[in-house]
Structure formats: structure tokens, C-alpha cells
N, C-alpha and C positions, 0 to 999 in steps of 0.2 A: 431279270439280270442276275439274281442270286444263284441260279443254276449254272451260270457261266464262270463264277468265281472258282479259281483253283486253290486259293489260299483263304482260310478263315482268319478271324482275329487272333486266335491262339498261335497259328503258324506265323502270322505277321509279327507278333510280339517277340517271338524267339529270335528274329533276324533284323528287326527294324533298327536296332542300335548300330548296325553295321552300314546303314545307308548314309550317303553323304548328307550333310546338313543342308536344308533348303536355302536358296538365296533370298534376296529381299522379297521377291514375289513368292507367294504361296505355291507349293508344288502340286501338280495334279495328283489325285488320289493314288497312293502307292499300291494299294491292294488291287485296284482295277487295272492299272498299267502292267503290274507284274503278272496278273492273270492273263492279260493279252499276250505278253511275251511268251509265257508258258504254252498258251494255246497255239501260237504260231510254230514254236519249236516241236511240240508234240505231234502236230498234224502235218508238218512239212509244207506250210502255206507260204506264199509270198507275203511280205509285210503288208502290202496294199490290200490283201484279201482278209486281213484280220476283221472279225465282226465289229460293226460300228458300235456295239454296246461297250467295247473297251475304250472308246474314244478315238480320236484321229489316229490313223495308222502311222503317221509321221512322228507323233508323240511316242507311241509304243516303240517304234524303231530307234528313234534318237535316244530314248532312255536306255535301251538295251546296249547300244553301241557306246554311249558315254560311260555307263557304269562298267561295261566290259573293259574298256581302256583304263579305267581307274582300278581294276582288279577287285571290284565289289563281290562278284559272284564266286571268285576263287577264295576270297576271305571268308565268305559265308560257309562254304564247304569245309574249309580248314578248321574254323572255330567249332562247327557242329561235330565234325569228326573227332576233334580233341576231347569232346565230352563223352565219347564212347568208352566203354569199359571192357571191350572184348578184344584187346590187342595182345593177348598172350600168344596167339597164333596169327601170323600174317601170311598173306598169299600174294604172289606177284605173277603177272601175265601181261600179254599184249594182244591186240586184235587190230585187223585192218578195217578201215572205214572208207567206203567208196567215195571218190571225189567226182563231183559233177563237172562237166566241161566248163561251166561258168566260173568255177573256182580257180581253174588253172589257165584260163584263156586270158589274153591280153597281158600287157606289162612284162614282167620278168619271164624269160623263156622257160617253158616247161615247168612253171611253178616254182622255180628256184627262189629260196627265201620265204616261200609260203608253206614249207614243210609238206610238200607233195612229191611223191616219187613213183616211178614206174615199176610195177611187179607183173607177174604172170597174169594177174587178174585185172590189169589196167592201171590207171592212175589212182593212187591211194595215199591216205595218211594213216599213221599207226598210233593207236592210243595205248600207252603203257599205264598200268594201274596197279596199285597195292590196296588190298582190302583187309579188313579185320577178320576175325574168326567167323563172323556171321555173313561175310560176303559184302559188307558195306564199304564202298570206296573211301579211302582216307587220303590218298595222294594220286594225282593224275599228271601225265606228261605226254606231250604230243611231239612226234617226229614225222619225217617223210616215211612213206610206206616201205621203202627199200632199206631202211636203217635197221641194224642188228638190234636184237632184244637187249644185248649187253649195254648199249648206249643208254637205253631207258633205265636199266638197273643201276648204272653208275650215277645217273642223275637223281634217282629216287632214294637210294640207300642212306645218304647223309641226313635226311630229314625225317627218317622213320623213328617211331618210338621203340623202346627196348622190348623185344619179344622173346618168348621161349622157343618158338618154332617159326621157320620160314618155309612155306610150301611153294614149289615151282616145278614146271615140267622140265624135261630133259634139254630143252632149249637153253636153260640157264646152267647147264652142267659145265662150269668152268672153275678151275682151281682158285682163282683170285676171288670169285664170288663165294665159294664155299668157305674160304678162310676168313671172310669178313662177317660170317654169321655164327651165332652161338650154337644153335641147333638147326639143322636143315633137313628137309625131306625132299630130295631131288633125285629122280631116277638117273642112272648113268647113260650116257650116249652109247650107242651100239658100237662105235669105233674106239671106245676107251679101252685101253689095254688092261687096266686093273679095275674091275667092276666094283663100285662102291655101293654096298647094300643100303636100302632105305626102308622105312617103316611103311608097309603097304596099308596098314589100318589107318594111320594118320593121313596118308596121302589121299584117301578116299574123300576127304573133306574138300579137296581142291575143286570139286565140281561147282562150289558156290561162287567162285570168281567167274567161271564160265557162264553161270546163270546170270550174274550181274551184267556181263557184257550183253547177253541176250535181252535183258530188260531195257538196258540203255538204247539198244538198237530198235526197240519198239517206237522210240521217238524218231520220227522220220528225218528231221534235220540233224540228227546225230548219225543215223545209219548212212545218210548221204550228205556229204559236205557241199554246201552251196556257197559258203563264205570264203572269200579270198584271203582275208586276214586270219592268221592262225589264232591270234588272241581272241577274236570274236568267236571263232568256232570252239575253242577250248572253253570259253565262258558258257556257251550253250550246253556243252557236255557237263560242266560243273553244276549248272542250274538243274539239269535233268537229274543228275546224281543226288543233289540236295533234296529235290522234291520226292524222288522215288524211295530213297533209303534213309534220309535223316529227318525229313518232315513227315514222311509216310502219308502223303496226300493220296487219297483214293483216285484212281484214274476215271475220268469221266467217259461216258459212253459216246 
């Protein structure tokens, strides 16, 4: 069983104080259940296909859903990210995540209210993220796939730490966005009349946020959205980001 654990006691100790207090009945082993949740999200399994070593699959699923609705995984990411010391430079970007038909079928027409939109690539959700200078995510925001990057930027900016630089691609080249930043490194759009120069040497670091998206999409239930509820899906992304970048858990074969 030990080879199936994704979290060791050191990892668990860093985040355990953020777990809800158990009720009158003793709670099933946190380390075992969390490892089961991570295993399902990483490998894109159905919940019923979780290995029996993690306990009943209903327990694993119910724990994930209940804690997601309580915002536990979002708080874990926020607290660990607040302990980072590489926020002198921030990077912002967005990526599309493919939506499986089970996430947008039934209920509300075409996924309205579920943060699912139609693009040239089909039905998608869009993940907006801000990372620190090392490419570690510190803020996440989810919208429908056909929503502009500016919407995510407006939502994320108020909660960001003070930074010396903000790196973004030309999709964020808007006067209102530039005015709200102390120092920015954003290439100008091709149709801008007055080209604004940017520091190309500083801009080279922006590949780190692209690498972050790539690593997140290695987790199959992140790369493809199966969850109808956007809160549940965003919690899966937050948990993946926590494990990969803030707890630095080694990926199991």
C-alpha cells in the first residue's frame, strides 16, 4: 500500500490544519483518501475505478466533492502560495481545457452556468492563471472557453501581491491593463498604432507559465473536463497545482 500513497507525513502535516474538523465519528484516514483523490485526477479514472487500496470509492468521491464545495483545496493552494518568496515577477496567461460531452450534457442548455463555451476547438473551459517568477501558480480562475482573457485579468488583478514586473503575451495588450501595473512586459498588438517597446530579455521568462500549463495537463482529469460543476473542476485543478508545484510530490509511474 505504501507505494500507492501520493502524500507522505511531511506533506500531510503542511496542509492538515486546513482540513475541516472531524465530526463526532472518527474520519477515515486523510492520507489514504487524499491519495485516492489524487490518483483518480492524475490518471483520469472514473471514481468507481479507484484502486480498492484507497478504500471504498464512494468515500473517496464524497470526500472530494464535500471538501471542494467547502473550498478546502482552494484554500490549501492559496495558503501555500502565500508562503512563496518569488513574487517580484508575476506572469499571467490562459489556456483552454477540453470539455467532455458528459460535462455539458443534460440540465442547462449548452453548459450555460457551467462555465463551458464553444470555440473553434469545440466545447471548452478556459483556465486563467497567475504564477510567480518560478512558474508556480498562485491564483486560478475559470471561465467559459469563449470568454476574453481580459475577464480573467480583471478577476485576478485585485488579489495579487505587489510585484515589480508583470509578464503577459500580446493578448493582454490593453491600455487599462497596462495602467494598473507598476512595470509590465507585454508585446504590442500588431494593429496598435503606437508600438510600445518591451524588454525582450525579461519576456523570455514567460515560457515558465506555459510549462506550468503543460504539467497541469499531464493530469488527465485536468486536461479533459468531466465534471459538470465548475467548483468541483476548479478544485481538481487546485489540487493538481498544489501537488505539483507547492508540495513537490514526485509523480508515480
